[in-house]
N, C-alpha and C positions, 0 to 999 in steps of 0.2 A: 573630443576632437572632431568626431564625425559630424556632430551637430553644427560645429563651426563651419565646416565645409559645405554642409547642406544650406546653411544660412547665406553664405557667400554665393553659392550656386544660385539660390533663389533670387538674390539681388541682381546677379548678372543676367538671369533669364528675363526678369522684368525690364532691365535696361535694354537688352537686345530686342525684346518684343516691342518696346516703345519705338524702336527704330523702324518698325514695319507698319507704321500708321500711314494713312493716305499720303500720296506724294505732295509734300510741301517742303520747301527748302528749310532745313534745320540750321539755325545759326547758333553758335556756341559750341561747347564741348560735346563730344559724343563718344561713349565708351564702346569698344568692340572687343570681343573675346571669342576665340576659336573653341574653347572648352568651357562648358558652363557647369559641369559637375564632375566629381571624382569620388570613387568608392575605395576606401582603404581595405575593404574586406575584413577578415578576422585579424585582430591585433591583440597580442597579449597585454594584459593590464600592466602599466608601468613602462611600456615601450614607447619611446618618443618617435612620432612619425611626422612627416611634413610633405607638402605638395605645393608646387608653384603654379598659380593661375596667371597666365600671361594676358595682360590687358593692354590696349593701346587706345589712344585718342585719335579718332578719325574726323573730329570736328575742326572748326576753324578758330577756336579759342582754347586757352589752356584748360585742361581737366584737372581739378583739384579734388583729391580724395582726402578729406580732413578727419573722417571718423569711420571706424569699422567696429561694429558691435557684435561680438560672438554671442551665440545663444547657449 
């Protein structure tokens, strides 16, 4: 489960960093997230844990997330 969160966090970091490229008007969808990683700490085996990453589209076209691949 922790690996899934790390993968999602990595994806979000890449997306956020892409938004800091030289000033050019970006057309299309743009993902924004306040939190890019989360650490569950120590979790007993068999315990179900979850965490919600809030993301939003600050672009000018619909943002479609059609696939998430956990590692």
